[in-house]
C-alpha positions as CSV (number, residue, x, y, z in Angstrom):
1,M,-17.5,-15.5,-30.9
2,T,-15.1,-12.5,-31.1
3,A,-12.6,-11.5,-28.4
4,D,-14.9,-8.6,-27.5
5,G,-18.0,-10.8,-27.1
6,P,-19.7,-12.0,-23.9
7,H,-17.0,-14.7,-23.3
8,R,-14.1,-12.3,-23.4
9,P,-11.7,-13.1,-20.5
10,S,-11.7,-10.8,-17.5
11,A,-9.3,-7.9,-17.2
12,L,-7.4,-9.9,-14.5
13,R,-7.0,-12.9,-16.7
14,R,-6.0,-10.7,-19.7
15,A,-3.4,-8.9,-17.6
16,L,-1.9,-12.2,-16.4
17,A,-1.8,-13.6,-20.0
18,Q,0.8,-10.9,-20.8
19,P,4.3,-12.2,-20.2
20,A,5.8,-8.8,-19.2
21,F,3.1,-8.2,-16.6
22,R,3.5,-11.7,-15.3
23,R,7.2,-11.0,-14.7
24,L,6.4,-7.7,-12.9
25,W,3.6,-9.4,-10.9
26,A,5.9,-12.3,-9.9
27,A,8.7,-9.9,-8.9
28,Q,6.4,-7.8,-6.6
29,T,4.6,-10.9,-5.2
30,I,7.9,-12.8,-4.3
31,S,9.4,-9.7,-2.7
32,R,6.3,-9.3,-0.6
33,W,6.7,-12.9,0.7
34,G,9.9,-11.8,2.1
35,D,8.4,-8.6,3.4
36,T,6.0,-10.7,5.5
37,F,8.7,-12.8,7.0
38,N,10.8,-9.6,7.6
39,S,7.9,-7.6,9.3
40,V,6.9,-10.5,11.6
41,A,10.5,-11.3,12.6
42,L,11.4,-7.6,13.1
43,V,8.6,-7.0,15.6
44,I,9.3,-10.2,17.5
45,L,13.1,-9.4,17.6
46,V,12.7,-5.9,18.8
47,F,10.4,-7.0,21.6
48,Q,12.8,-9.8,22.6
49,L,15.7,-7.4,22.6
50,T,14.0,-4.6,24.6
51,G,10.9,-6.0,26.2
52,S,9.3,-2.6,25.3
53,G,6.2,-1.9,23.3
54,L,7.5,1.7,22.9
55,Q,10.7,0.4,21.1
56,V,8.4,-1.6,18.8
57,A,6.6,1.6,18.0
58,V,10.0,3.3,17.4
59,T,10.8,0.6,14.8
60,V,7.5,1.4,13.0
61,A,8.5,5.1,13.1
62,F,11.9,4.2,11.5
63,E,9.9,2.5,8.7
64,V,7.6,5.4,8.1
65,A,10.1,8.2,8.4
66,P,11.9,7.6,5.0
67,V,8.6,7.9,3.1
68,I,8.0,11.3,4.6
69,L,11.6,12.5,4.4
70,F,12.6,11.2,0.9
71,G,9.3,10.5,-0.8
72,F,9.4,13.6,-3.0
73,I,13.0,13.2,-4.0
74,A,12.4,9.5,-4.8
75,G,9.6,10.4,-7.1
76,A,11.9,12.8,-9.0
77,V,14.5,10.0,-9.3
78,V,11.9,7.6,-10.6
79,D,10.7,10.2,-13.3
80,R,14.3,11.2,-14.3
81,Y,16.1,7.8,-14.6
82,D,15.5,4.4,-16.1
83,R,12.8,2.9,-13.9
84,R,13.9,-0.7,-14.4
85,R,17.4,0.1,-13.1
86,V,15.9,2.0,-10.2
87,M,14.0,-1.0,-9.2
88,I,16.9,-3.4,-9.6
89,V,19.2,-1.1,-7.5
90,A,16.5,-0.9,-4.8
91,D,16.1,-4.7,-4.7
92,V,19.8,-5.3,-4.6
93,G,20.2,-2.8,-1.8
94,R,17.4,-4.3,0.2
95,A,18.9,-7.8,-0.2
96,V,22.2,-6.6,1.2
97,L,20.4,-5.0,4.2
98,A,18.3,-8.0,4.9
99,L,21.5,-10.2,4.9
100,G,23.0,-7.7,7.3
101,L,20.1,-8.2,9.6
102,A,20.5,-11.9,9.5
103,L,24.2,-11.5,10.6
104,F,24.0,-8.7,13.1
105,H,20.4,-8.7,14.4
106,D,21.6,-8.8,18.1
107,H,22.4,-5.1,17.9
108,L,19.4,-2.8,18.3
109,G,21.1,0.0,16.4
110,V,21.6,-2.3,13.4
111,V,17.9,-3.3,13.5
112,Y,16.9,0.4,13.5
113,A,19.3,1.2,10.7
114,A,18.1,-1.7,8.6
115,A,14.5,-0.9,9.1
116,F,15.2,2.7,8.0
117,G,17.3,1.6,5.0
118,L,14.8,-1.1,3.8
119,S,12.0,1.5,3.9
120,M,14.1,4.1,2.1
121,L,14.8,1.7,-0.8
122,S,11.1,0.7,-0.9
123,V,10.4,4.4,-1.3
124,L,12.3,4.2,-4.6
125,F,10.9,0.8,-5.7
126,N,7.2,1.3,-5.1
127,P,6.5,4.5,-7.2
128,A,8.8,3.0,-10.0
129,A,6.8,-0.2,-10.1
130,A,3.4,1.6,-10.1
131,S,4.7,3.9,-12.8
132,V,5.8,1.2,-15.2
133,L,2.7,-1.0,-14.9
134,P,0.8,1.0,-17.7
135,T,3.7,0.2,-20.1
136,V,3.3,-3.6,-19.7
137,V,-0.5,-4.0,-19.9
138,D,-3.2,-2.5,-22.1
139,D,-5.2,0.4,-20.8
140,D,-8.3,-1.8,-20.5
141,D,-6.4,-4.3,-18.3
142,I,-4.9,-1.9,-15.8
143,V,-7.6,-2.5,-13.2
144,G,-7.2,-6.3,-13.5
145,A,-3.5,-5.9,-13.2
146,N,-3.7,-3.9,-10.0
147,S,-6.3,-6.3,-8.6
148,A,-3.9,-9.2,-9.3
149,I,-1.0,-7.5,-7.5
150,W,-3.1,-6.3,-4.5
151,S,-4.9,-9.6,-4.0
152,A,-1.8,-11.6,-4.2
153,A,-0.1,-9.4,-1.6
154,V,-3.0,-9.6,0.9
155,I,-3.6,-13.4,0.5
156,F,0.1,-14.3,0.8
157,Q,0.5,-12.0,3.8
158,I,-2.3,-13.8,5.6
159,A,-1.1,-17.2,4.5
160,L,2.6,-16.7,5.3
161,A,2.4,-14.6,8.5
162,P,1.7,-17.7,10.7
163,A,4.5,-19.6,9.0
164,A,6.9,-16.6,9.7
165,G,5.9,-16.6,13.4
166,A,6.5,-20.3,13.7
167,L,9.9,-20.0,11.9
168,V,11.1,-17.3,14.3
169,A,9.9,-19.3,17.3
170,L,11.7,-22.4,16.1
171,A,14.9,-21.1,14.6
172,G,15.1,-17.4,15.6
173,P,14.9,-14.3,13.3
174,A,18.0,-14.9,11.1
175,P,16.3,-17.5,8.7
176,A,13.4,-15.1,8.2
177,F,15.8,-12.3,7.2
178,V,17.7,-14.6,4.8
179,I,14.4,-15.5,3.2
180,N,13.7,-11.8,2.8
181,A,17.1,-11.2,1.2
182,S,16.6,-14.1,-1.3
183,T,13.2,-12.8,-2.4
184,F,14.7,-9.4,-3.2
185,A,17.4,-11.1,-5.2
186,L,14.8,-13.1,-7.2
187,S,12.8,-9.9,-7.7
188,A,15.8,-8.1,-9.1
189,A,16.5,-11.0,-11.5
190,L,13.0,-11.0,-12.8
191,I,12.9,-7.2,-13.3
192,A,16.2,-7.4,-15.2
193,G,14.4,-9.2,-17.9
194,L,11.4,-6.9,-18.0
195,P,10.9,-5.5,-21.6
196,L,10.3,-1.8,-20.8
197,G,12.3,-0.2,-23.5
198,R,14.8,2.6,-23.0
199,R,13.7,5.8,-21.3
200,P,14.9,9.2,-22.5
201,A,18.2,10.3,-21.0
202,A,18.0,12.4,-17.9
203,T,17.5,16.1,-18.6
204,A,19.8,18.7,-17.1
205,G,18.6,20.2,-13.9
206,R,18.4,19.5,-10.2
207,H,16.2,17.0,-8.4
208,L,14.8,19.7,-6.2
209,T,13.6,21.5,-9.3
210,D,11.9,18.3,-10.4
211,V,10.2,18.1,-7.0
212,A,9.0,21.7,-7.3
213,D,7.7,21.1,-10.8
214,G,5.9,18.0,-9.7
215,L,4.2,19.8,-6.8
216,R,3.2,22.6,-9.1
217,A,1.6,20.1,-11.5
218,I,-0.3,18.5,-8.6
219,R,-1.4,21.9,-7.3
220,A,-2.6,22.8,-10.8
221,S,-4.9,19.7,-11.0
222,R,-8.1,20.2,-9.1
223,F,-8.8,16.4,-9.4
224,L,-5.4,15.5,-7.8
225,R,-5.9,18.1,-5.0
226,V,-9.3,16.7,-4.1
227,L,-8.0,13.1,-4.3
228,A,-5.1,14.0,-2.0
229,G,-7.4,15.7,0.5
230,V,-9.6,12.6,0.6
231,Q,-6.6,10.3,1.1
232,G,-5.2,12.5,3.8
233,L,-8.5,12.3,5.8
234,A,-8.7,8.6,5.2
235,A,-5.2,8.1,6.5
236,L,-6.0,10.0,9.7
237,S,-8.6,7.4,10.4
238,A,-7.0,4.2,9.0
239,G,-3.7,4.6,10.8
240,A,-5.2,4.4,14.3
241,T,-7.9,1.8,13.6
242,S,-5.6,-0.6,11.8
243,A,-2.8,-0.3,14.4
244,L,-5.3,-0.6,17.4
245,L,-7.3,-3.5,16.1
246,V,-5.6,-5.7,18.7
247,V,-6.9,-3.3,21.4
248,L,-10.4,-3.4,20.0
249,A,-10.2,-7.2,20.1
250,Q,-9.0,-7.5,23.7
251,D,-10.8,-4.5,25.4
252,H,-14.0,-4.2,23.4
253,L,-14.7,-7.7,22.1
254,D,-12.9,-9.6,24.9
255,L,-11.1,-11.9,22.5
256,G,-7.9,-13.9,23.0
257,A,-5.0,-14.2,20.6
258,D,-6.5,-17.1,18.7
259,R,-9.7,-15.3,17.7
260,F,-7.8,-12.0,17.0
261,G,-6.1,-14.0,14.2
262,L,-9.5,-14.7,12.8
263,L,-10.3,-11.0,12.7
264,I,-7.2,-10.5,10.5
265,A,-8.2,-13.4,8.4
266,A,-11.6,-11.9,7.8
267,I,-10.1,-8.7,6.4
268,G,-8.0,-10.9,4.1
269,V,-11.0,-12.9,2.9
270,G,-12.8,-9.6,2.0
271,A,-9.7,-8.4,0.2
272,G,-9.4,-11.6,-1.7
273,L,-13.0,-11.2,-2.9
274,E,-12.2,-7.7,-4.3
275,P,-11.4,-8.9,-7.9
276,L,-14.8,-10.6,-8.1
277,V,-16.5,-7.4,-7.0
278,L,-14.7,-5.3,-9.6
279,Q,-15.3,-7.7,-12.4
280,R,-18.9,-8.1,-11.6
281,F,-19.9,-4.4,-11.0
282,V,-17.3,-2.0,-12.3
283,T,-17.6,-0.7,-15.9
284,D,-15.5,2.5,-15.4
285,I,-13.1,2.6,-12.4
286,R,-12.7,6.4,-12.8
287,R,-16.2,7.1,-11.6
288,P,-16.3,8.8,-8.1
289,V,-18.4,6.1,-6.6
290,W,-15.4,3.7,-7.0
291,L,-12.9,6.2,-5.8
292,F,-14.8,7.6,-2.8
293,G,-17.5,5.1,-2.1
294,P,-15.1,2.6,-0.4
295,H,-14.4,5.3,2.2
296,L,-18.1,5.5,3.1
297,L,-18.2,1.7,3.3
298,R,-15.2,1.5,5.6
299,G,-16.6,4.4,7.7
300,V,-19.8,2.4,8.3
301,V,-17.8,-0.7,9.3
302,D,-15.7,1.3,11.9
303,I,-19.0,2.7,13.5
304,V,-20.4,-0.8,13.6
305,L,-17.3,-2.1,15.3
306,A,-17.5,0.7,17.8
307,A,-21.2,0.0,18.6
308,S,-21.2,-3.8,18.6
309,R,-19.5,-6.3,21.0
310,S,-20.4,-9.3,18.9
311,F,-17.6,-11.4,17.5
312,G,-19.7,-12.6,14.6
313,V,-20.7,-9.1,13.7
314,A,-17.0,-8.0,13.9
315,L,-16.0,-10.9,11.5
316,G,-18.6,-9.9,8.9
317,A,-17.9,-6.2,9.2
318,L,-14.1,-6.7,8.8
319,A,-14.7,-8.9,5.7
320,V,-16.6,-5.9,4.2
321,Y,-13.8,-3.7,5.3
322,G,-11.4,-5.8,3.4
323,I,-13.5,-5.5,0.2
324,G,-13.6,-1.7,0.7
325,T,-9.9,-1.3,1.3
326,S,-8.9,-3.4,-1.7
327,T,-11.4,-1.8,-4.0
328,G,-10.4,1.7,-3.0
329,N,-6.7,0.9,-3.3
330,V,-7.1,-0.6,-6.8
331,A,-9.3,2.3,-7.9
332,Y,-7.1,5.1,-6.9
333,T,-3.9,3.4,-8.2
334,S,-5.6,2.6,-11.5
335,V,-6.9,6.1,-11.9
336,L,-3.5,7.7,-11.3
337,Q,-1.9,5.3,-13.8
338,T,-4.5,6.0,-16.5
339,T,-4.7,9.8,-16.1
340,V,-1.3,11.1,-15.0
341,P,1.3,11.5,-17.8
342,D,4.2,9.1,-17.7
343,R,6.7,11.8,-17.2
344,L,5.0,12.8,-13.8
345,R,3.9,9.4,-12.5
346,G,6.8,8.8,-10.1
347,R,6.3,12.2,-8.4
348,V,2.5,11.9,-8.2
349,F,2.7,8.4,-6.7
350,A,5.5,9.5,-4.3
351,F,3.3,12.5,-3.3
352,F,0.4,10.3,-2.4
353,D,2.7,8.0,-0.5
354,V,3.9,10.9,1.6
355,T,0.4,12.1,2.2
356,W,-0.8,8.7,3.3
357,Q,2.1,7.9,5.6
358,T,2.1,11.4,7.2
359,G,-1.6,11.0,8.0
360,R,-1.0,7.5,9.2
361,L,1.8,8.5,11.5
362,L,-0.3,11.3,13.0
363,S,-3.3,9.0,13.3
364,I,-1.3,6.3,15.2
365,G,0.0,8.8,17.7
366,L,-3.4,10.6,18.3
367,G,-5.3,7.3,18.3
368,G,-3.1,5.8,21.0
369,L,-3.6,8.8,23.2
370,A,-7.4,8.8,22.5
371,A,-7.7,5.1,23.2
372,D,-6.1,5.5,26.7
373,R,-8.2,8.5,27.6
374,F,-11.6,7.9,25.9
375,G,-11.6,4.1,25.1
376,I,-11.1,2.2,21.9
377,A,-14.7,2.4,20.9
378,A,-14.4,6.2,20.7
379,V,-11.3,5.9,18.5
380,Y,-13.3,3.7,16.1
381,G,-16.3,5.9,16.2
382,A,-14.2,9.0,15.4
383,G,-12.3,7.0,12.6
384,G,-15.6,6.0,11.0
385,A,-16.8,9.7,11.1
386,L,-13.5,10.8,9.4
387,L,-14.0,8.1,6.7
388,L,-17.6,9.1,6.1
389,G,-16.5,12.8,5.8
390,A,-13.7,11.9,3.4
391,G,-16.0,9.9,1.1
392,T,-18.7,12.5,1.2
393,F,-16.3,15.3,0.5
394,G,-15.0,13.5,-2.6
395,L,-18.4,12.6,-3.9
396,L,-19.9,16.1,-3.4
397,M,-17.1,18.2,-4.7
398,P,-18.2,20.0,-7.9
399,G,-16.6,18.7,-11.1
400,M,-15.7,15.4,-9.6
401,D,-18.3,13.5,-11.5
402,H,-15.5,11.9,-13.6
403,S,-11.8,11.9,-13.3
404,P,-9.9,13.7,-16.1
405,S,-8.7,11.9,-19.2
406,P,-5.0,11.6,-19.9
407,S,-5.2,14.2,-22.6
408,R,-6.7,16.8,-20.2
409,M,-3.9,16.3,-17.8
410,S,-1.1,16.0,-20.4
411,D,-0.2,19.7,-20.1
412,M,-0.5,20.1,-16.3
413,D,3.3,20.4,-15.7
414,H,3.6,23.2,-18.3
């Protein structure tokens, strides 16, 4: 039997069989272990220091703001300089900030500054990591590679979040921040050995010029414009519904904290099933049904959650939501990696990060006001309608029957 026969390994297994990808996957997965400990400890710490839910929301704003403020510049840096070095610098910087939190976490100003700094360095790391992935796996294995990264992140987040909470309860937040710092150090060490080859020397010019060139390239691509519009509409829904799931659990489903945890677990179970779905049904990830169909699926789930007060229905619906979220994330990441020229990837990924986080921030603010005035069911109903509109818009746009090939997009920055 040949390698291309019926018993050919799945794309996920083929990706993990490549040493360079395993190194990149391990670096990202380990650093996300630390992110889980950090995020749990940070929320608990701020609430303990202030006793204010508003101050917790301010912490979230400090984490979102760097994406919006520096995302475009970060994308230009990623496209201009050696991406391996960019990731190492970001990891080392995050390790230093996490250690600073461990030592000086009693000061609210330090907490806010660290939250802002950690997010700002992640704005550099994330588009760099997404941009280099196509250089460490074959084109046919990109979907499997993204599935491996996404599934590991979700599964470990669900598995480690309770441990992080228990650690903070027993020993305070400092050990959690130390764990976060150590994971960034391990990630930097792994990335230092990543065989990426040498990128061309940075060309003359200004970063702002690079930003403008990137935005012009995105504007010139009808496919990217539509994809950005769909992502923006989806973010306006998902920001509020994800942040307010605890309100849905308490006010609409009448659940306690124990069963709220099961709702989160249900999303994780669905997300963990995503690789099986893609391997079983997907033959071409660039087809619109895989890019935009998950928005329709998640929209239906939000409307079901708004209409039903059944705990069992909510569990099943959120598991389906997890499948849709993971499939959509893997699809859009894989499509950008396989269609956007290497010289533009950092700026394109940064642009989509800015689009998503801007919509998410607006959604959280508007959703909170709407939940107080109209009730949480109305928020989920409106969120579902937005997602249905986003998915339908993408599917019905003329010319979106297939995403462009790399060759068709190779000249879009000229």
